[in-house]
C-alpha positions as CSV (number, residue, x, y, z in Angstrom):
1,M,-12.6,29.9,0.1
2,K,-12.3,26.2,-0.1
3,I,-13.6,23.9,3.3
4,G,-12.2,21.0,3.4
5,I,-14.5,17.9,4.5
6,F,-13.3,17.2,7.7
7,E,-12.7,20.9,8.9
8,Q,-16.8,21.4,7.9
9,M,-17.2,17.9,9.8
10,T,-15.9,19.5,13.1
11,V,-18.0,22.6,12.9
12,N,-21.3,19.8,13.8
13,N,-19.2,17.5,15.6
14,G,-21.4,17.9,18.7
15,L,-24.4,17.8,17.2
16,I,-23.0,14.5,14.7
17,L,-22.2,13.0,18.5
18,T,-25.9,13.4,20.1
19,L,-27.7,12.3,17.3
20,F,-25.6,9.3,16.7
21,I,-26.3,8.5,20.7
22,L,-29.8,9.3,20.3
23,I,-30.0,6.6,17.2
24,I,-27.7,3.9,19.1
25,S,-29.7,4.6,22.2
26,L,-33.1,4.3,20.1
27,L,-32.5,1.5,18.4
28,A,-31.0,-0.5,21.6
29,L,-34.4,0.5,23.2
30,G,-36.6,-0.9,20.3
31,Y,-33.8,-4.3,20.1
32,G,-34.3,-4.7,23.8
33,F,-38.2,-4.4,23.7
34,G,-38.4,-6.5,20.8
35,V,-36.6,-9.0,22.7
36,K,-39.3,-8.3,25.3
37,A,-42.4,-8.7,23.4
38,Q,-41.0,-12.2,21.6
39,R,-40.5,-10.1,18.4
40,L,-37.4,-10.6,17.4
41,P,-36.0,-14.2,17.3
42,F,-34.0,-13.9,20.4
43,T,-34.1,-15.0,23.7
44,A,-34.0,-12.7,26.8
45,E,-32.3,-14.6,29.4
46,I,-28.7,-15.8,29.4
47,G,-28.1,-18.9,31.9
48,Y,-26.0,-17.7,33.8
49,N,-24.5,-19.7,37.4
50,Q,-23.5,-18.3,40.6
51,Q,-20.4,-17.8,39.5
52,Q,-20.9,-16.0,36.5
53,W,-23.4,-14.2,38.1
54,Q,-20.9,-12.5,41.1
55,F,-18.3,-12.2,38.4
56,L,-20.4,-9.4,36.3
57,R,-21.7,-7.8,39.3
58,W,-17.9,-7.4,39.9
59,W,-17.0,-6.5,36.9
60,V,-20.1,-3.5,36.6
61,K,-19.2,-2.2,39.6
62,L,-15.1,-1.9,38.1
63,A,-16.5,-0.5,35.4
64,S,-18.9,2.4,37.1
65,F,-16.0,3.2,39.3
66,A,-12.9,3.6,36.9
67,G,-15.4,4.7,33.6
68,V,-18.0,7.2,35.7
69,L,-17.0,7.9,39.6
70,L,-12.8,8.5,39.0
71,P,-13.2,11.0,36.2
72,M,-15.7,13.1,37.9
73,C,-13.4,12.9,40.9
74,L,-10.3,13.6,38.7
75,L,-12.8,16.7,36.9
76,A,-13.8,18.3,40.7
77,L,-9.8,17.6,41.8
78,A,-8.8,19.7,39.0
79,W,-11.6,22.3,37.7
80,K,-9.3,25.1,37.9
81,Q,-6.8,24.0,35.6
82,P,-7.8,24.7,31.7
83,S,-6.7,21.4,30.9
84,S,-9.3,19.6,32.5
85,G,-12.3,20.6,30.9
86,V,-10.3,18.5,28.3
87,F,-10.3,15.1,29.9
């Protein structure tokens, strides 16, 4: 019996996703340390004015609420329903 390439990829989907997140995180950390140590030709500071900083703070709070806290609350409310784990 021959297994298709897509069926074979879904078997290790969790491993592939974990490795992808790990590699991307390591690259981001390496980039950050490289910029901070001035080994890369980029500057670590961005010249935002006060209004832009206020917008970014508001945006991060909104993204944190909508992307992390809201799904966790919805999962807690629908914990006993079988479809809640899919969300």
